[in-house]
N, C-alpha and C positions, 0 to 999 in steps of 0.2 A: 314800838313806837319811838322810845328813847333813842334807839340807834340812827333812825332817819332824822331824829331832832339834832343829834350830834353832828351828823353828816352834812345836813342842810342848813342848820341854824347856829348851832353852838361853835362847833369846831371848824368844820369844812370851810366856810367862807374865809376865816382867818388864815388857815394852813394854805388856801389856795393864793390869797392874796400875798402872803409872805413868801412862800416856798415855791409857788407856781408849778405844782407837780404837772409833768406832762406824761402822756402815754403812748405806746405803739402796740398795734396788734390787738387792740381790744375787741376786734371782731372774733377773735380765737377764744374767747370766753364764751361758752354756751350760754345762750340766752334763757334757756330753761333746762332743768335737770340737774342732778348731780354731776360734780367734777371736782377735781384734786386741783388746787393752785399751789404749786410746790416753787418756792422761792428761795433765793440765796438771803443770808440774814448779815445785814452789815449794821443796822441800827435799831435801837429799842423803839424807834418810830416807823418801822417798816410797815407795822400792822395799821397804822394810821394812813399812809400815803397810797398803799395798795387799794383799799376799797373805794378810795375817793375818787379813783380814775374810772370805776366801772360802776355800771347801774345796779347791778345784784348785790344783795346782802352776803358779806363773806363772815363764815365763824372760823375762830382760831382757837386752838387749845393753848390755855395759858397756864403758868404754874399757880399752884393753889394758893401761894403766899399772897397773891392779890385778893384773896377773898377770906382770908383768916385773921384780918385785923380786929382790934377791939376798939370800943369807944366811938365817938364821933367820926372820927378819921377812917376807921375801919368800916364803918356802915356807909359813908360815902363812897370809898373806894370800892366795895363790893358792889354797890349800887352801878357805879360808872362802869367798871368792867364788864357787869352781867349785861347791862343795856347796850354796851358798845359790841356785843356778839361774841365775847369770850366764854370758854368753857372752862372751868378748873380741872387740871390734872394735877396728883399727887405724886410728885417725882422722887421723893424719898421712900417709899415703900417698896417692899421686894416685888410686887407685882405692878410697878409703875409703867414699864413698857407695854405690857399686856392691856392694863387698864386703859391707857392712851389710846391704843389700837381700837379696843372695842367701843370708845366714845368717838372716835372717829368714824367707826363703821357705822354706828347709829345716826351720825350726822348725815353721812353720805346717802343711807338707804331712807331718809325722810326727803331725799330730793335736793339737798342744799349744796352750796360750794363749801368746801374745807380748804382753809388756807393754813399750809404747813411749811416748815422749815426744815428739810431732810438732813442738814448738817446737825440739827439737835441743839445749837447753840450759836450765839453772835461769833462771828468771824473775829479772831483775836488780833488780826493784823491785815484785814482788807482781802485776804486771798480766800479762795473757795476751797473747801474741805470735805473730807469723804462724806458721802450720805448713808443714813441708817436705812435699814431695809424696811422699816415700818410702812414707809410709803408705797412700797412695792406689794407689801401684802395687803393693804388696804384697796390698792387698785385690783388686785387679783379677785380678792374676795367679792368685790363689788362689780366690776366690769366697768367702771366709770373713767372716763378720760383723764389724763394728767396733762395740765398745763404748766409747762416750764414758766416761771416768771423771773425777770432779773429786775433788781433794785439798783440803780445807778445814780451816784450822787457826786455832785461837783460844788465848787465854791466860786462866788462872783465877789470880787474885791469891791468894797464901799469906801467912801472917804474915811478919814482918821483910822486908818488901819483895821476897819471892821470888814468882816466877812459874813456873806449869806449863802446859805445851803440851797442850791437847786436839785430837783428830783426828777429823773426820768423811769418809768415803770414800763418795761418791755415785756409783752405776752408772746411766747412762742406758739407754734400750730401745736394742737392737741395730740398727745402719744397716745396711740390705741394699743393696749397690751392684751385684747381678748384672745389673742392666738395663743397665750399660755393659759387659757381656761382650764381650771381643775388642778393647776400646780401650786396653788398658796401652799406655802409649808415648804417647799422646794428651796432650799437656802440658795443653791447655785442660780436658780431662775431669779429669786428675788435680789439677789446681788447684781446679776446683769441688768435687769430692769433699773434698779437704782442707779447704776454706773451710767445707763443711758439717760435718765433724767438728769443726772449731774452734767453729763457732756452738754447736753442742751442749755442747760441754766450757763455753763461756762461759755459756750458760744454767744449766747445772749447778752451776758454781762461783761465780756472780754477779761475776766480775772484769771490770775493764774490758778492752776488746780494743783491741791496737793493731797496725795492719796493717803491722808492721815487723819483720825477725827480731830475735830476742832478742840474738843474736851480735853483730849491727851494733849494738845499743845498748850492750852491754858494751864494745866496743871504744872506743866514742865516750867512755864514762863513764871508762875508762882512760886516755883521751888527755886527760881534764880537763874533757869537757863534760858536763852533766848529762843525765839520761835525757830529761827534758822537752825540752830544747834539741834533742837527737838526733832525736827522734820529729818535731819541728817541722820540722826542716830537711832532714831524709832522705827520699827518696822510695823505695818498694819497687822493687827492680831486677826489670827486666823478665824477665832471664835470669840466674841464678845457679848456677854450677857445683854449689854444695853444697845446693841446693836439694831434692834427692832424698834425703839423708841424713836416714834415719827417725827417729834416737833419739840421746840421749846420756844416761848413767845420771847423770853428775854434771859437767855442763859448767860 
């Protein structure tokens, strides 16, 4: 109930008035049944804009820090994110990737829309980075379609040097991977599926694609290297334990 209150009364009308989010291809989102909405991740507000432009409720996996605060602030924060359709995931545990996948599978098996960000973190520089294969495993184990989504942002200049952000959400045609039924766990198949999903997101968004994990680039930038240097010097790891992690709400 709180989800719909936020969407239609508390937050939605304000966001619609200020940012005027537009949508393309909403007919590609299934009217009923489970599906994965796999999106690029450019802003911490992505999870607000996407659900606003479609009729169905979208459930996202969110980092557990949003649910562990103390005091009044922590109580209000937990209530807000829970009511807004977020499900907490502990990204610090040794089993974080598997726990995230199992949670996503439960959501899909209950017939819901699952919104995820295959990059696993927000883009550090606006480019599209390598996807993690958790999205492919969930698609294979449930047989649900994957709808590629592109969040596209632009700015409008206002008087006195101010700027206003405009948002367009593009939904691509659903991707059907049932031809790979029974191959969940095959890393070659899962990597191929993930790359296909990322290609569709790239086509929708117009972003430059970089075949390196965004989290790797972020670490290099934190250490003092530029994103360009990091991409030029790092090779995508053949095997990475975190590769299966399907999403992060605000990495």
